[in-house]
C-alpha positions in Angstrom: 19.3 -6.3 15.4 17.8 -9.3 14.6 20.1 -11.9 13.7 20.3 -14.7 11.2 22.4 -17.8 9.9 22.7 -18.8 6.5 21.5 -22.4 5.9 23.8 -25.4 5.4 25.1 -26.4 2.3 23.2 -29.7 1.5 20.3 -26.9 1.1 20.8 -25.5 -2.7 17.1 -24.2 -2.7 17.3 -20.2 -2.6 13.9 -20.1 -1.2 14.6 -22.7 0.9 17.2 -20.7 2.4 16.1 -17.7 3.0 13.0 -19.0 5.0 15.6 -20.8 6.7 17.3 -17.7 7.5 14.5 -15.6 8.5 13.3 -18.9 11.1 16.6 -19.6 12.5 17.5 -15.7 13.8 21.3 -16.8 14.4 24.1 -14.5 13.1 24.5 -14.5 9.1 27.3 -16.1 7.5 26.2 -14.1 3.7 28.9 -11.7 3.2 26.6 -9.4 2.0 25.1 -9.1 5.1 27.7 -6.9 6.5 25.9 -4.2 3.9 22.5 -4.8 5.5 20.9 -3.6 2.8 22.0 -5.0 -0.6 20.1 -4.3 -3.7 21.5 -5.5 -7.0 20.1 -4.7 -10.5 16.5 -3.4 -9.5 14.3 -3.1 -11.9 10.7 -2.2 -12.0 8.0 -2.0 -15.1 4.1 -1.1 -15.2 2.7 -2.4 -17.9 -0.8 -1.0 -18.5 -2.7 0.4 -21.3 -0.5 2.3 -22.7 3.5 2.3 -22.9 4.9 0.6 -20.1 6.1 2.9 -17.4 10.0 2.2 -16.2 10.1 3.1 -12.8 13.5 1.6 -11.5 15.8 0.7 -14.1 18.3 -1.4 -12.6 19.4 0.4 -9.3 22.7 -1.1 -7.4 23.1 0.2 -4.1 24.3 -1.4 -0.6 23.5 0.4 2.8 25.2 -0.3 6.4 23.6 -1.1 9.3 22.9 2.1 11.5 22.2 4.5 8.3 20.0 7.5 8.2 19.7 7.1 4.4 17.9 10.0 2.6 16.3 9.1 -0.8 15.4 12.1 -2.6 14.2 13.1 -6.2 11.3 14.8 -8.4 7.9 13.4 -8.0 8.2 10.5 -10.8 11.7 9.9 -9.9 11.3 6.3 -8.5 11.4 7.1 -4.8 8.0 5.6 -3.6 8.4 2.5 -5.9 11.7 1.9 -4.4 10.5 2.0 -1.1 7.6 -0.1 -1.5 10.1 -2.5 -2.8 12.5 -2.4 0.1 9.3 -2.9 2.2 8.3 -6.1 0.2 5.2 -4.7 -1.0 6.4 -4.5 -4.8 7.7 -7.1 -6.6 10.5 -6.4 -8.5 10.4 -7.4 -12.2 14.4 -7.8 -12.4 16.9 -7.8 -9.9 16.6 -8.4 -5.9 16.8 -6.9 -2.6 18.5 -8.6 0.7 18.3 -7.3 3.8 20.5 -8.4 6.8 21.2 -11.7 4.2 17.7 -12.3 3.5 16.4 -12.4 -0.1 13.0 -11.0 0.6 11.8 -12.1 -3.0 12.9 -15.5 -2.5 10.3 -15.8 0.5 7.0 -17.2 0.2 3.9 -14.9 1.1 3.4 -16.2 4.6 7.2 -15.5 5.2 7.3 -12.4 3.1 4.7 -11.2 5.9 6.8 -12.6 8.6 9.7 -10.6 7.2 7.6 -7.4 7.3 6.6 -8.1 11.0 9.7 -9.1 12.6 12.3 -6.4 10.7 10.3 -3.2 9.1 8.5 -1.0 10.7 6.5 1.8 8.3 5.7 5.5 9.0 3.7 7.4 6.5 2.7 11.0 5.7 -0.7 10.3 6.2 -0.2 9.0 9.6 -3.0 5.9 8.8 -4.2 5.8 12.3 -7.5 4.1 13.0 -9.8 6.9 14.0 -11.7 5.0 16.8 -9.0 3.7 18.6 -7.0 5.8 21.2 -2.9 6.1 20.5 -2.6 3.2 22.7 -4.7 0.7 20.9 -3.4 2.0 17.4 0.6 1.6 18.7 -0.7 -2.1 20.0 -2.2 -3.2 16.7 1.0 -4.7 15.2 1.2 -7.1 18.3 -2.0 -8.1 17.8 -0.4 -11.6 16.2 2.3 -11.9 18.6 1.7 -14.4 21.0 2.3 -12.6 24.2 -0.2 -12.0 27.1 -2.4 -8.7 26.6 -0.5 -7.1 29.5 2.5 -7.8 28.1 1.6 -5.9 24.6 0.2 -3.3 26.5 3.2 -2.3 28.3 5.4 -2.6 25.4 3.0 -0.2 23.4 3.2 2.3 26.8 7.3 2.2 27.0 7.1 2.8 23.1 4.6 5.9 23.6 6.9 6.9 26.4 10.2 6.8 24.2 8.3 9.1 21.3 7.3 11.5 24.1 3.5 10.5 24.3 2.9 8.8 27.7 0.5 11.2 29.0 -1.7 11.1 25.5 -2.0 7.1 25.5 -6.1 7.6 26.0 -6.5 10.0 23.4 -8.0 9.4 19.9 -6.2 10.6 16.7 -8.6 13.5 16.6 -7.5 14.8 19.9 -4.3 14.9 19.1 -2.0 17.4 16.9 -0.6 16.7 13.5 3.0 16.2 15.1 1.6 14.1 18.2 -0.3 12.0 15.7 3.0 11.5 13.8 4.8 10.5 16.9 2.0 7.9 17.5 2.5 6.6 14.0 6.5 6.3 14.8 5.7 4.7 18.0 3.5 2.0 16.2 6.4 1.3 13.7 8.8 0.7 16.6 6.4 -1.2 18.6 8.1 -4.5 17.1 11.3 -3.6 17.6 12.5 -3.7 14.2 15.8 -3.0 13.0 15.0 -0.8 9.8 12.3 2.1 9.7 11.0 3.0 6.3 9.4 6.3 6.2 7.4 7.9 3.2 7.2 11.6 3.7 6.8 12.0 7.1 6.8 15.4 7.5 4.9 16.4 4.4 2.0 17.5 6.2 3.6 19.1 8.8 4.8 22.5 9.6 8.6 23.7 10.0 8.4 23.7 13.9 7.0 20.2 13.8 9.1 18.9 11.3 12.2 19.6 12.8 10.8 17.9 16.2 10.0 14.8 14.3 13.3 14.9 12.4 14.9 15.3 15.7 13.1 11.8 17.1 13.9 10.3 14.0 17.7 11.2 14.8 17.6 10.1 18.2 16.4 6.6 16.9 18.8 6.5 14.5 21.5 7.0 17.0 20.6 4.3 19.3 21.2 1.5 15.8 18.1 1.9 13.8 18.4 1.9 10.3 16.4 4.3 8.7 15.4 5.4 5.1 13.3 8.1 4.5 12.0 9.3 1.2 11.5 13.5 1.0 10.8 16.2 -1.2 12.0 18.7 2.1 15.8 20.1 1.2 15.3 21.5 4.7 15.8 18.2 6.5 18.9 17.2 4.3 20.9 17.5 7.6 19.6 14.8 9.4 20.8 12.2 6.9 24.3 10.7 6.9 24.0 9.5 3.2 21.5 10.7 0.5 20.5 9.3 -3.0 18.9 11.2 -5.7 16.9 9.1 -8.0 16.0 10.4 -11.4 13.6 8.8 -14.4 14.4 5.6 -12.5 18.4 5.8 -12.2 20.7 6.5 -9.5 21.7 10.0 -10.5 23.7 11.2 -7.4 25.0 9.4 -4.1 26.8 11.6 -1.5 27.5 11.4 2.3 25.1 13.5 4.2 25.9 15.9 7.1 28.7 15.1 9.5 27.8 13.5 12.9 26.1 15.7 15.0 24.9 18.0 12.8 21.3 18.1 13.6 22.2 19.7 17.0 
């Protein structure tokens, strides 16, 4: 877990407070940090040529550290918007998000980028692998800005590929890998910076049922190691992997319920 500390009382500027928390990396004093993810009155409205589109309408949510949270709902319900905002990729129209006591959108541009790099791993349905780089090189990409020797970067990437069961495919290009193997590379890339939070957007959407189970078993293993996972999905067959499920409808929280009991996926 990345740990942080609340700045001293003589720093009233909320932007400075959030930046200090991220930079100092000690245990947080903010009581909301006990929730790990704290979402307050989150709203997102898209304004274009036509009528405004209210993607999220005042969402409130607290998520404990170590949760495997499933986010479900019909197309257009606000799931992807929610995930993008949680990932620091889309500023809210109103409301706020704190992760581990850090107020995401009080951070300035470079500090928000630092937060994404240190705290978040992203996994997408489309894999988003660079086709002319090997599996190992794709996993090493997030380490490009890290100040560490190249050999150490390589060792870390190889370790995480072994963790997802692909150490023997490290030298293969994406085009030589199956869909499930490409997804594992994408997961390894998300893990290489050792983030405490992984955000996954329909990671099994392009996979067959057998491969879906293999990938979900992998996510369950990672969650069992303490990683908090927030996963958007349309697939009701994987609900059993989640220990909490929220359902969005028209930008509102329609349902918030426990998922399967511990150990159910086995």
